[in-house]
KOLGUKOL-959214 format. One record per residue: residue number from 1; x, y, z of N, C-alpha, C in turn. Coordinates in steps of 0.02 Angstrom, whole numbers. Layout:
% KOLGUKOL-959214
<atom num="NUM" n_c1="X" n_c2="Y" n_c3="Z" ca_c1="X" ca_c2="Y" ca_c3="Z" c_c1="X" c_c2="Y" c_c3="Z"/>
...
END
This chain:
% KOLGUKOL-959214
<atom num="1" n_c1="-2033" n_c2="957" n_c3="-610" ca_c1="-1967" ca_c2="983" ca_c3="-620" c_c1="-1924" c_c2="928" c_c3="-650"/>
<atom num="2" n_c1="-1880" n_c2="945" n_c3="-699" ca_c1="-1837" ca_c2="895" ca_c3="-729" c_c1="-1783" c_c2="873" c_c3="-680"/>
<atom num="3" n_c1="-1751" n_c2="818" n_c3="-697" ca_c1="-1699" ca_c2="791" ca_c3="-654" c_c1="-1643" c_c2="842" c_c3="-646"/>
<atom num="4" n_c1="-1611" n_c2="840" n_c3="-589" ca_c1="-1556" ca_c2="885" ca_c3="-576" c_c1="-1496" c_c2="867" c_c3="-618"/>
<atom num="5" n_c1="-1466" n_c2="916" n_c3="-650" ca_c1="-1407" ca_c2="904" ca_c3="-689" c_c1="-1346" c_c2="898" c_c3="-644"/>
<atom num="6" n_c1="-1297" n_c2="864" n_c3="-668" ca_c1="-1236" ca_c2="852" ca_c3="-631" c_c1="-1184" c_c2="906" c_c3="-643"/>
<atom num="7" n_c1="-1138" n_c2="911" n_c3="-597" ca_c1="-1078" ca_c2="952" ca_c3="-604" c_c1="-1022" c_c2="902" c_c3="-618"/>
<atom num="8" n_c1="-983" n_c2="913" n_c3="-670" ca_c1="-926" ca_c2="870" ca_c3="-684" c_c1="-864" c_c2="904" c_c3="-656"/>
<atom num="9" n_c1="-833" n_c2="872" n_c3="-608" ca_c1="-771" ca_c2="896" ca_c3="-578" c_c1="-714" c_c2="855" c_c3="-608"/>
<atom num="10" n_c1="-668" n_c2="888" n_c3="-641" ca_c1="-611" ca_c2="854" ca_c3="-671" c_c1="-549" c_c2="875" c_c3="-631"/>
<atom num="11" n_c1="-526" n_c2="830" n_c3="-589" ca_c1="-473" ca_c2="846" ca_c3="-540" c_c1="-434" c_c2="783" c_c3="-525"/>
<atom num="12" n_c1="-368" n_c2="788" n_c3="-529" ca_c1="-326" ca_c2="729" ca_c3="-516" c_c1="-299" c_c2="726" c_c3="-445"/>
<atom num="13" n_c1="-303" n_c2="779" n_c3="-407" ca_c1="-279" ca_c2="779" ca_c3="-338" c_c1="-332" c_c2="750" c_c3="-292"/>
<atom num="14" n_c1="-315" n_c2="695" n_c3="-260" ca_c1="-363" ca_c2="663" ca_c3="-214" c_c1="-382" c_c2="710" c_c3="-157"/>
<atom num="15" n_c1="-333" n_c2="748" n_c3="-132" ca_c1="-347" ca_c2="795" ca_c3="-78" c_c1="-395" c_c2="850" c_c3="-100"/>
<atom num="16" n_c1="-383" n_c2="877" n_c3="-160" ca_c1="-428" ca_c2="929" ca_c3="-186" c_c1="-498" c_c2="902" c_c3="-197"/>
<atom num="17" n_c1="-504" n_c2="841" n_c3="-223" ca_c1="-570" ca_c2="810" ca_c3="-233" c_c1="-606" c_c2="804" c_c3="-166"/>
<atom num="18" n_c1="-571" n_c2="781" n_c3="-115" ca_c1="-601" ca_c2="773" ca_c3="-49" c_c1="-626" c_c2="840" c_c3="-23"/>
<atom num="19" n_c1="-585" n_c2="892" n_c3="-28" ca_c1="-605" ca_c2="958" ca_c3="-4" c_c1="-663" c_c2="987" c_c3="-44"/>
<atom num="20" n_c1="-661" n_c2="980" n_c3="-110" ca_c1="-714" ca_c2="1006" ca_c3="-152" c_c1="-780" c_c2="971" c_c3="-138"/>
<atom num="21" n_c1="-778" n_c2="905" n_c3="-132" ca_c1="-840" ca_c2="869" ca_c3="-116" c_c1="-866" c_c2="887" c_c3="-47"/>
<atom num="22" n_c1="-822" n_c2="899" n_c3="0" ca_c1="-844" ca_c2="921" ca_c3="67" c_c1="-878" c_c2="989" c_c3="63"/>
<atom num="23" n_c1="-850" n_c2="1034" n_c3="22" ca_c1="-880" ca_c2="1100" ca_c3="14" c_c1="-949" c_c2="1094" c_c3="-19"/>
<atom num="24" n_c1="-955" n_c2="1051" n_c3="-69" ca_c1="-1020" ca_c2="1040" ca_c3="-101" c_c1="-1069" c_c2="1007" c_c3="-53"/>
<atom num="25" n_c1="-1044" n_c2="965" n_c3="-8" ca_c1="-1087" ca_c2="932" ca_c3="41" c_c1="-1121" c_c2="983" c_c3="86"/>
<atom num="26" n_c1="-1087" n_c2="1038" n_c3="100" ca_c1="-1117" ca_c2="1091" ca_c3="141" c_c1="-1180" c_c2="1120" c_c3="108"/>
<atom num="27" n_c1="-1181" n_c2="1118" n_c3="42" ca_c1="-1240" ca_c2="1143" ca_c3="4" c_c1="-1286" c_c2="1085" c_c3="-16"/>
<atom num="28" n_c1="-1272" n_c2="1026" n_c3="12" ca_c1="-1313" ca_c2="966" ca_c3="-3" c_c1="-1311" c_c2="948" c_c3="-77"/>
<atom num="29" n_c1="-1253" n_c2="958" n_c3="-109" ca_c1="-1247" ca_c2="943" ca_c3="-180" c_c1="-1192" c_c2="893" c_c3="-195"/>
<atom num="30" n_c1="-1159" n_c2="865" n_c3="-145" ca_c1="-1103" ca_c2="820" ca_c3="-159" c_c1="-1125" c_c2="761" c_c3="-202"/>
<atom num="31" n_c1="-1186" n_c2="738" n_c3="-194" ca_c1="-1210" ca_c2="682" ca_c3="-234" c_c1="-1225" c_c2="702" c_c3="-306"/>
<atom num="32" n_c1="-1222" n_c2="766" n_c3="-322" ca_c1="-1234" ca_c2="790" ca_c3="-390" c_c1="-1169" c_c2="802" c_c3="-427"/>
<atom num="33" n_c1="-1113" n_c2="785" n_c3="-396" ca_c1="-1048" ca_c2="796" ca_c3="-427" c_c1="-1020" c_c2="730" c_c3="-452"/>
<atom num="34" n_c1="-1001" n_c2="729" n_c3="-515" ca_c1="-967" ca_c2="671" ca_c3="-545" c_c1="-894" c_c2="690" c_c3="-549"/>
<atom num="35" n_c1="-850" n_c2="646" n_c3="-526" ca_c1="-779" ca_c2="659" ca_c3="-525" c_c1="-744" c_c2="619" c_c3="-580"/>
<atom num="36" n_c1="-705" n_c2="654" n_c3="-620" ca_c1="-660" ca_c2="623" ca_c3="-669" c_c1="-589" c_c2="639" c_c3="-645"/>
<atom num="37" n_c1="-547" n_c2="588" n_c3="-639" ca_c1="-481" ca_c2="599" ca_c3="-610" c_c1="-427" c_c2="618" c_c3="-661"/>
<atom num="38" n_c1="-445" n_c2="620" n_c3="-724" ca_c1="-398" ca_c2="644" ca_c3="-775" c_c1="-438" c_c2="666" c_c3="-837"/>
<atom num="39" n_c1="-403" n_c2="696" n_c3="-884" ca_c1="-437" ca_c2="721" ca_c3="-943" c_c1="-469" c_c2="668" c_c3="-986"/>
<atom num="40" n_c1="-438" n_c2="610" n_c3="-991" ca_c1="-468" ca_c2="557" ca_c3="-1031" c_c1="-534" c_c2="533" c_c3="-1000"/>
<atom num="41" n_c1="-535" n_c2="526" n_c3="-935" ca_c1="-596" ca_c2="505" ca_c3="-901" c_c1="-651" c_c2="557" c_c3="-911"/>
<atom num="42" n_c1="-632" n_c2="621" n_c3="-911" ca_c1="-681" ca_c2="674" ca_c3="-923" c_c1="-711" c_c2="668" c_c3="-993"/>
<atom num="43" n_c1="-667" n_c2="656" n_c3="-1043" ca_c1="-692" ca_c2="648" ca_c3="-1111" c_c1="-735" c_c2="585" c_c3="-1117"/>
<atom num="44" n_c1="-716" n_c2="532" n_c3="-1083" ca_c1="-758" ca_c2="471" ca_c3="-1083" c_c1="-827" c_c2="486" c_c3="-1055"/>
<atom num="45" n_c1="-829" n_c2="526" n_c3="-1001" ca_c1="-894" ca_c2="544" ca_c3="-971" c_c1="-934" c_c2="586" c_c3="-1021"/>
<atom num="46" n_c1="-903" n_c2="638" n_c3="-1048" ca_c1="-938" ca_c2="684" ca_c3="-1093" c_c1="-963" c_c2="649" c_c3="-1156"/>
<atom num="47" n_c1="-924" n_c2="602" n_c3="-1181" ca_c1="-942" ca_c2="567" ca_c3="-1243" c_c1="-976" c_c2="500" c_c3="-1231"/>
<atom num="48" n_c1="-990" n_c2="485" n_c3="-1167" ca_c1="-1025" ca_c2="424" ca_c3="-1148" c_c1="-990" c_c2="363" c_c3="-1176"/>
<atom num="49" n_c1="-925" n_c2="358" n_c3="-1159" ca_c1="-883" ca_c2="303" ca_c3="-1182" c_c1="-856" c_c2="265" c_c3="-1121"/>
<atom num="50" n_c1="-829" n_c2="206" n_c3="-1134" ca_c1="-797" ca_c2="166" ca_c3="-1082" c_c1="-844" c_c2="154" c_c3="-1024"/>
<atom num="51" n_c1="-822" n_c2="166" n_c3="-964" ca_c1="-863" ca_c2="153" ca_c3="-904" c_c1="-923" c_c2="200" c_c3="-899"/>
<atom num="52" n_c1="-924" n_c2="252" n_c3="-940" ca_c1="-980" ca_c2="300" ca_c3="-938" c_c1="-1028" c_c2="290" c_c3="-997"/>
<atom num="53" n_c1="-1021" n_c2="235" n_c3="-1033" ca_c1="-1063" ca_c2="223" ca_c3="-1092" c_c1="-1137" c_c2="221" c_c3="-1076"/>
<atom num="54" n_c1="-1155" n_c2="199" n_c3="-1016" ca_c1="-1226" ca_c2="192" ca_c3="-998" c_c1="-1256" c_c2="252" c_c3="-963"/>
<atom num="55" n_c1="-1218" n_c2="306" n_c3="-955" ca_c1="-1245" ca_c2="363" ca_c3="-919" c_c1="-1298" c_c2="398" c_c3="-961"/>
<atom num="56" n_c1="-1344" n_c2="435" n_c3="-929" ca_c1="-1395" ca_c2="472" ca_c3="-966" c_c1="-1363" c_c2="522" c_c3="-1014"/>
<atom num="57" n_c1="-1397" n_c2="538" n_c3="-1068" ca_c1="-1369" ca_c2="581" ca_c3="-1121" c_c1="-1362" c_c2="654" c_c3="-1101"/>
<atom num="58" n_c1="-1393" n_c2="676" n_c3="-1048" ca_c1="-1392" ca_c2="746" ca_c3="-1028" c_c1="-1321" c_c2="770" c_c3="-1012"/>
<atom num="59" n_c1="-1303" n_c2="828" n_c3="-1038" ca_c1="-1238" ca_c2="858" ca_c3="-1022" c_c1="-1238" c_c2="886" c_c3="-951"/>
<atom num="60" n_c1="-1178" n_c2="893" n_c3="-921" ca_c1="-1175" ca_c2="923" ca_c3="-855" c_c1="-1196" c_c2="996" c_c3="-856"/>
<atom num="61" n_c1="-1217" n_c2="1022" n_c3="-799" ca_c1="-1236" ca_c2="1092" ca_c3="-793" c_c1="-1174" c_c2="1136" c_c3="-802"/>
<atom num="62" n_c1="-1118" n_c2="1114" n_c3="-776" ca_c1="-1055" ca_c2="1151" ca_c3="-780" c_c1="-998" c_c2="1101" c_c3="-769"/>
<atom num="63" n_c1="-941" n_c2="1116" n_c3="-799" ca_c1="-882" ca_c2="1075" ca_c3="-790" c_c1="-830" c_c2="1117" c_c3="-753"/>
<atom num="64" n_c1="-806" n_c2="1091" n_c3="-697" ca_c1="-751" ca_c2="1121" ca_c3="-660" c_c1="-689" c_c2="1084" c_c3="-681"/>
<atom num="65" n_c1="-644" n_c2="1117" n_c3="-717" ca_c1="-590" ca_c2="1083" ca_c3="-752" c_c1="-522" c_c2="1108" c_c3="-729"/>
<atom num="66" n_c1="-482" n_c2="1062" n_c3="-702" ca_c1="-413" ca_c2="1078" ca_c3="-683" c_c1="-371" c_c2="1082" c_c3="-747"/>
<atom num="67" n_c1="-316" n_c2="1118" n_c3="-745" ca_c1="-272" ca_c2="1124" ca_c3="-803" c_c1="-224" c_c2="1066" c_c3="-808"/>
<atom num="68" n_c1="-188" n_c2="1053" n_c3="-755" ca_c1="-134" ca_c2="1004" ca_c3="-756" c_c1="-163" c_c2="936" c_c3="-738"/>
<atom num="69" n_c1="-174" n_c2="895" n_c3="-789" ca_c1="-205" ca_c2="829" ca_c3="-780" c_c1="-163" c_c2="776" c_c3="-816"/>
<atom num="70" n_c1="-164" n_c2="714" n_c3="-790" ca_c1="-131" ca_c2="660" ca_c3="-826" c_c1="-170" c_c2="639" c_c3="-888"/>
<atom num="71" n_c1="-136" n_c2="605" n_c3="-932" ca_c1="-161" ca_c2="578" ca_c3="-995" c_c1="-183" c_c2="632" c_c3="-1044"/>
<atom num="72" n_c1="-234" n_c2="669" n_c3="-1030" ca_c1="-257" ca_c2="724" ca_c3="-1072" c_c1="-264" c_c2="785" c_c3="-1027"/>
<atom num="73" n_c1="-228" n_c2="840" n_c3="-1044" ca_c1="-230" ca_c2="897" ca_c3="-998" c_c1="-294" c_c2="938" c_c3="-1006"/>
<atom num="74" n_c1="-305" n_c2="983" n_c3="-959" ca_c1="-367" ca_c2="1022" ca_c3="-958" c_c1="-378" c_c2="1065" c_c3="-1020"/>
<atom num="75" n_c1="-325" n_c2="1092" n_c3="-1048" ca_c1="-333" ca_c2="1132" ca_c3="-1108" c_c1="-354" c_c2="1090" c_c3="-1168"/>
<atom num="76" n_c1="-331" n_c2="1028" n_c3="-1171" ca_c1="-352" ca_c2="983" ca_c3="-1224" c_c1="-426" c_c2="965" c_c3="-1216"/>
<atom num="77" n_c1="-447" n_c2="952" n_c3="-1155" ca_c1="-518" ca_c2="938" ca_c3="-1142" c_c1="-560" c_c2="998" c_c3="-1162"/>
<atom num="78" n_c1="-539" n_c2="1057" n_c3="-1141" ca_c1="-575" ca_c2="1118" ca_c3="-1157" c_c1="-580" c_c2="1128" c_c3="-1233"/>
<atom num="79" n_c1="-524" n_c2="1119" n_c3="-1267" ca_c1="-524" ca_c2="1126" ca_c3="-1340" c_c1="-572" c_c2="1078" c_c3="-1374"/>
<atom num="80" n_c1="-572" n_c2="1016" n_c3="-1352" ca_c1="-618" ca_c2="966" ca_c3="-1380" c_c1="-691" c_c2="986" c_c3="-1368"/>
<atom num="81" n_c1="-705" n_c2="1007" n_c3="-1306" ca_c1="-774" ca_c2="1026" ca_c3="-1290" c_c1="-798" c_c2="1085" c_c3="-1332"/>
<atom num="82" n_c1="-758" n_c2="1136" n_c3="-1336" ca_c1="-779" ca_c2="1197" ca_c3="-1369" c_c1="-779" c_c2="1191" c_c3="-1445"/>
<atom num="83" n_c1="-749" n_c2="1138" n_c3="-1472" ca_c1="-752" ca_c2="1127" ca_c3="-1545" c_c1="-806" c_c2="1077" c_c3="-1564"/>
<atom num="84" n_c1="-841" n_c2="1051" n_c3="-1514" ca_c1="-894" ca_c2="1001" ca_c3="-1526" c_c1="-962" c_c2="1035" c_c3="-1522"/>
<atom num="85" n_c1="-1003" n_c2="1032" n_c3="-1574" ca_c1="-1068" ca_c2="1065" ca_c3="-1573" c_c1="-1113" c_c2="1042" c_c3="-1515"/>
<atom num="86" n_c1="-1106" n_c2="979" n_c3="-1493" ca_c1="-1148" ca_c2="954" ca_c3="-1439" c_c1="-1123" c_c2="974" c_c3="-1369"/>
<atom num="87" n_c1="-1061" n_c2="998" n_c3="-1365" ca_c1="-1033" ca_c2="1015" ca_c3="-1299" c_c1="-1012" c_c2="1088" c_c3="-1292"/>
<atom num="88" n_c1="-1009" n_c2="1125" n_c3="-1347" ca_c1="-981" ca_c2="1192" ca_c3="-1344" c_c1="-1020" c_c2="1240" c_c3="-1300"/>
<atom num="89" n_c1="-1084" n_c2="1227" n_c3="-1289" ca_c1="-1123" ca_c2="1272" ca_c3="-1246" c_c1="-1121" c_c2="1253" c_c3="-1172"/>
<atom num="90" n_c1="-1090" n_c2="1197" n_c3="-1155" ca_c1="-1083" ca_c2="1177" ca_c3="-1085" c_c1="-1032" c_c2="1224" c_c3="-1052"/>
<atom num="91" n_c1="-1052" n_c2="1259" n_c3="-999" ca_c1="-1004" ca_c2="1305" ca_c3="-966" c_c1="-945" c_c2="1267" c_c3="-937"/>
<atom num="92" n_c1="-886" n_c2="1294" n_c3="-949" ca_c1="-824" ca_c2="1265" ca_c3="-922" c_c1="-789" c_c2="1318" c_c3="-879"/>
<atom num="93" n_c1="-779" n_c2="1300" n_c3="-816" ca_c1="-743" ca_c2="1343" ca_c3="-770" c_c1="-675" c_c2="1311" c_c3="-758"/>
<atom num="94" n_c1="-622" n_c2="1345" n_c3="-779" ca_c1="-555" ca_c2="1320" ca_c3="-765" c_c1="-545" c_c2="1332" c_c3="-690"/>
<atom num="95" n_c1="-536" n_c2="1278" n_c3="-653" ca_c1="-530" ca_c2="1280" ca_c3="-580" c_c1="-462" c_c2="1252" c_c3="-563"/>
<atom num="96" n_c1="-414" n_c2="1297" n_c3="-555" ca_c1="-344" ca_c2="1277" ca_c3="-554" c_c1="-304" c_c2="1316" c_c3="-503"/>
<atom num="97" n_c1="-245" n_c2="1292" n_c3="-488" ca_c1="-200" ca_c2="1328" ca_c3="-444" c_c1="-152" c_c2="1371" c_c3="-484"/>
<atom num="98" n_c1="-154" n_c2="1367" n_c3="-550" ca_c1="-107" ca_c2="1404" ca_c3="-592" c_c1="-125" c_c2="1478" c_c3="-595"/>
<atom num="99" n_c1="-75" n_c2="1519" n_c3="-578" ca_c1="-82" ca_c2="1591" ca_c3="-583" c_c1="-44" c_c2="1617" c_c3="-645"/>
<atom num="100" n_c1="-22" n_c2="1571" n_c3="-687" ca_c1="16" ca_c2="1589" ca_c3="-747" c_c1="-28" c_c2="1625" c_c3="-798"/>
<atom num="101" n_c1="-6" n_c2="1683" n_c3="-820" ca_c1="-45" ca_c2="1722" ca_c3="-868" c_c1="-55" c_c2="1683" c_c3="-932"/>
<atom num="102" n_c1="-5" n_c2="1644" n_c3="-953" ca_c1="-12" ca_c2="1606" ca_c3="-1015" c_c1="-69" c_c2="1555" c_c3="-1009"/>
<atom num="103" n_c1="-78" n_c2="1524" n_c3="-950" ca_c1="-133" ca_c2="1477" ca_c3="-940" c_c1="-200" c_c2="1512" c_c3="-943"/>
<atom num="104" n_c1="-204" n_c2="1571" n_c3="-913" ca_c1="-265" ca_c2="1611" ca_c3="-914" c_c1="-283" c_c2="1629" c_c3="-985"/>
<atom num="105" n_c1="-235" n_c2="1655" n_c3="-1023" ca_c1="-247" ca_c2="1678" ca_c3="-1091" c_c1="-266" c_c2="1619" c_c3="-1136"/>
<atom num="106" n_c1="-231" n_c2="1563" n_c3="-1130" ca_c1="-246" ca_c2="1504" ca_c3="-1171" c_c1="-315" c_c2="1477" c_c3="-1154"/>
<atom num="107" n_c1="-333" n_c2="1477" n_c3="-1090" ca_c1="-399" ca_c2="1451" ca_c3="-1070" c_c1="-455" c_c2="1492" c_c3="-1101"/>
<atom num="108" n_c1="-450" n_c2="1558" n_c3="-1094" ca_c1="-502" ca_c2="1600" ca_c3="-1124" c_c1="-501" c_c2="1596" c_c3="-1200"/>
<atom num="109" n_c1="-441" n_c2="1590" n_c3="-1229" ca_c1="-435" ca_c2="1583" ca_c3="-1301" c_c1="-469" c_c2="1521" c_c3="-1329"/>
<atom num="110" n_c1="-470" n_c2="1469" n_c3="-1288" ca_c1="-503" ca_c2="1406" ca_c3="-1309" c_c1="-577" c_c2="1405" c_c3="-1292"/>
<atom num="111" n_c1="-602" n_c2="1457" n_c3="-1258" ca_c1="-674" ca_c2="1461" ca_c3="-1246" c_c1="-696" c_c2="1450" c_c3="-1174"/>
<atom num="112" n_c1="-649" n_c2="1451" n_c3="-1126" ca_c1="-669" ca_c2="1444" ca_c3="-1056" c_c1="-719" c_c2="1499" c_c3="-1038"/>
<atom num="113" n_c1="-768" n_c2="1481" n_c3="-997" ca_c1="-818" ca_c2="1529" ca_c3="-975" c_c1="-796" c_c2="1568" c_c3="-914"/>
<atom num="114" n_c1="-749" n_c2="1539" n_c3="-876" ca_c1="-722" ca_c2="1573" ca_c3="-817" c_c1="-656" c_c2="1540" c_c3="-798"/>
<atom num="115" n_c1="-616" n_c2="1577" n_c3="-761" ca_c1="-551" ca_c2="1552" ca_c3="-737" c_c1="-547" c_c2="1569" c_c3="-664"/>
<atom num="116" n_c1="-547" n_c2="1518" n_c3="-622" ca_c1="-547" ca_c2="1528" ca_c3="-549" c_c1="-486" c_c2="1494" c_c3="-519"/>
<atom num="117" n_c1="-448" n_c2="1532" n_c3="-481" ca_c1="-390" ca_c2="1503" ca_c3="-446" c_c1="-415" c_c2="1473" c_c3="-381"/>
<atom num="118" n_c1="-396" n_c2="1410" n_c3="-370" ca_c1="-419" ca_c2="1373" ca_c3="-311" c_c1="-397" c_c2="1409" c_c3="-247"/>
<atom num="119" n_c1="-444" n_c2="1424" n_c3="-204" ca_c1="-427" ca_c2="1454" ca_c3="-140" c_c1="-388" c_c2="1405" c_c3="-97"/>
<atom num="120" n_c1="-348" n_c2="1433" n_c3="-51" ca_c1="-307" ca_c2="1391" ca_c3="-8" c_c1="-347" c_c2="1365" c_c3="52"/>
<atom num="121" n_c1="-386" n_c2="1407" n_c3="84" ca_c1="-422" ca_c2="1386" ca_c3="144" c_c1="-488" c_c2="1353" c_c3="126"/>
<atom num="122" n_c1="-511" n_c2="1309" n_c3="170" ca_c1="-575" ca_c2="1275" ca_c3="158" c_c1="-633" c_c2="1324" c_c3="155"/>
<atom num="123" n_c1="-633" n_c2="1373" n_c3="200" ca_c1="-688" ca_c2="1422" ca_c3="200" c_c1="-690" c_c2="1461" c_c3="134"/>
<atom num="124" n_c1="-632" n_c2="1481" n_c3="109" ca_c1="-630" ca_c2="1516" ca_c3="45" c_c1="-651" c_c2="1471" c_c3="-12"/>
<atom num="125" n_c1="-631" n_c2="1407" n_c3="-9" ca_c1="-651" ca_c2="1359" ca_c3="-59" c_c1="-726" c_c2="1350" c_c3="-59"/>
<atom num="126" n_c1="-754" n_c2="1341" n_c3="0" ca_c1="-826" ca_c2="1333" ca_c3="7" c_c1="-863" c_c2="1394" c_c3="-22"/>
<atom num="127" n_c1="-839" n_c2="1453" n_c3="-7" ca_c1="-870" ca_c2="1514" ca_c3="-31" c_c1="-864" c_c2="1519" c_c3="-107"/>
<atom num="128" n_c1="-806" n_c2="1503" n_c3="-134" ca_c1="-796" ca_c2="1507" ca_c3="-207" c_c1="-842" c_c2="1457" c_c3="-243"/>
<atom num="129" n_c1="-846" n_c2="1396" n_c3="-217" ca_c1="-889" ca_c2="1346" ca_c3="-249" c_c1="-963" c_c2="1364" c_c3="-244"/>
<atom num="130" n_c1="-983" n_c2="1392" n_c3="-188" ca_c1="-1052" ca_c2="1414" ca_c3="-181" c_c1="-1067" c_c2="1470" c_c3="-231"/>
<atom num="131" n_c1="-1020" n_c2="1516" n_c3="-238" ca_c1="-1029" ca_c2="1569" ca_c3="-287" c_c1="-1034" c_c2="1543" c_c3="-358"/>
<atom num="132" n_c1="-992" n_c2="1495" n_c3="-375" ca_c1="-995" ca_c2="1464" ca_c3="-441" c_c1="-1061" c_c2="1428" c_c3="-451"/>
<atom num="133" n_c1="-1082" n_c2="1390" n_c3="-401" ca_c1="-1145" ca_c2="1353" ca_c3="-406" c_c1="-1203" c_c2="1401" c_c3="-417"/>
<atom num="134" n_c1="-1207" n_c2="1452" n_c3="-376" ca_c1="-1263" ca_c2="1499" ca_c3="-381" c_c1="-1262" c_c2="1533" c_c3="-450"/>
<atom num="135" n_c1="-1203" n_c2="1556" n_c3="-471" ca_c1="-1201" ca_c2="1591" ca_c3="-535" c_c1="-1222" c_c2="1545" c_c3="-593"/>
<atom num="136" n_c1="-1190" n_c2="1486" n_c3="-598" ca_c1="-1202" ca_c2="1443" ca_c3="-656" c_c1="-1269" c_c2="1407" c_c3="-654"/>
<atom num="137" n_c1="-1300" n_c2="1401" n_c3="-595" ca_c1="-1363" ca_c2="1364" ca_c3="-592" c_c1="-1424" c_c2="1407" c_c3="-577"/>
<atom num="138" n_c1="-1413" n_c2="1469" n_c3="-555" ca_c1="-1471" ca_c2="1511" ca_c3="-538" c_c1="-1469" c_c2="1580" c_c3="-570"/>
<atom num="139" n_c1="-1411" n_c2="1612" n_c3="-573" ca_c1="-1406" ca_c2="1681" ca_c3="-599" c_c1="-1399" c_c2="1682" c_c3="-675"/>
<atom num="140" n_c1="-1353" n_c2="1642" n_c3="-701" ca_c1="-1339" ca_c2="1640" ca_c3="-772" c_c1="-1400" c_c2="1615" c_c3="-811"/>
<atom num="141" n_c1="-1413" n_c2="1645" n_c3="-868" ca_c1="-1466" ca_c2="1622" ca_c3="-912" c_c1="-1434" c_c2="1582" c_c3="-969"/>
<atom num="142" n_c1="-1436" n_c2="1516" n_c3="-965" ca_c1="-1404" ca_c2="1475" ca_c3="-1016" c_c1="-1445" c_c2="1472" c_c3="-1081"/>
<atom num="143" n_c1="-1412" n_c2="1450" n_c3="-1135" ca_c1="-1449" ca_c2="1441" ca_c3="-1198" c_c1="-1505" c_c2="1390" c_c3="-1188"/>
<atom num="144" n_c1="-1557" n_c2="1392" n_c3="-1230" ca_c1="-1611" ca_c2="1343" ca_c3="-1225" c_c1="-1584" c_c2="1271" c_c3="-1228"/>
<atom num="145" n_c1="-1618" n_c2="1226" n_c3="-1194" ca_c1="-1601" ca_c2="1155" ca_c3="-1192" c_c1="-1536" c_c2="1140" c_c3="-1156"/>
<atom num="146" n_c1="-1505" n_c2="1189" n_c3="-1123" ca_c1="-1446" ca_c2="1176" ca_c3="-1083" c_c1="-1456" c_c2="1200" c_c3="-1012"/>
<atom num="147" n_c1="-1516" n_c2="1224" n_c3="-997" ca_c1="-1529" ca_c2="1256" ca_c3="-933" c_c1="-1519" c_c2="1208" c_c3="-874"/>
<atom num="148" n_c1="-1471" n_c2="1223" n_c3="-830" ca_c1="-1462" ca_c2="1182" ca_c3="-770" c_c1="-1519" c_c2="1193" c_c3="-722"/>
<atom num="149" n_c1="-1535" n_c2="1141" n_c3="-683" ca_c1="-1590" ca_c2="1145" ca_c3="-637" c_c1="-1568" c_c2="1133" c_c3="-565"/>
<atom num="150" n_c1="-1503" n_c2="1139" n_c3="-551" ca_c1="-1479" ca_c2="1128" ca_c3="-483" c_c1="-1501" c_c2="1185" c_c3="-438"/>
<atom num="151" n_c1="-1526" n_c2="1170" n_c3="-381" ca_c1="-1544" ca_c2="1220" ca_c3="-331" c_c1="-1514" c_c2="1196" c_c3="-265"/>
<atom num="152" n_c1="-1488" n_c2="1242" n_c3="-226" ca_c1="-1459" ca_c2="1224" ca_c3="-162" c_c1="-1509" c_c2="1190" c_c3="-117"/>
<atom num="153" n_c1="-1486" n_c2="1139" n_c3="-81" ca_c1="-1528" ca_c2="1106" ca_c3="-33" c_c1="-1573" c_c2="1052" c_c3="-62"/>
<atom num="154" n_c1="-1571" n_c2="1042" n_c3="-128" ca_c1="-1614" ca_c2="990" ca_c3="-158" c_c1="-1576" c_c2="925" c_c3="-163"/>
END
């Protein structure tokens, strides 16, 4: 079996990162999550620049992307990814607290694969993340050469 692909979490809230990693820990996947604390760090990871220059070339299985980020916002990251031939097939889930219709419409317009509003309770968060993980790593049939290999409990 090939190496397990990573999930890229792009989130600037330290509290949200802690809760999301705890939810992934329940599925034994917390060590498979790479955290970028702003949009520029996410782009550095995706393009293997700066502190991420030495990372393996493999793209993440899925990107969980917040909208409101410092330096480079989530919509700018999404736009860059979906306009890049090497990144456009990487699934991007907008994972945000914004219920604004304009954010939803702009996200899908730029090529988001899904738009999920962050649940308030930890149990709902855990359930939502497990659903995302199962869908993007087990149910969804990705294009060739982008197939994620994450399985729960591995």
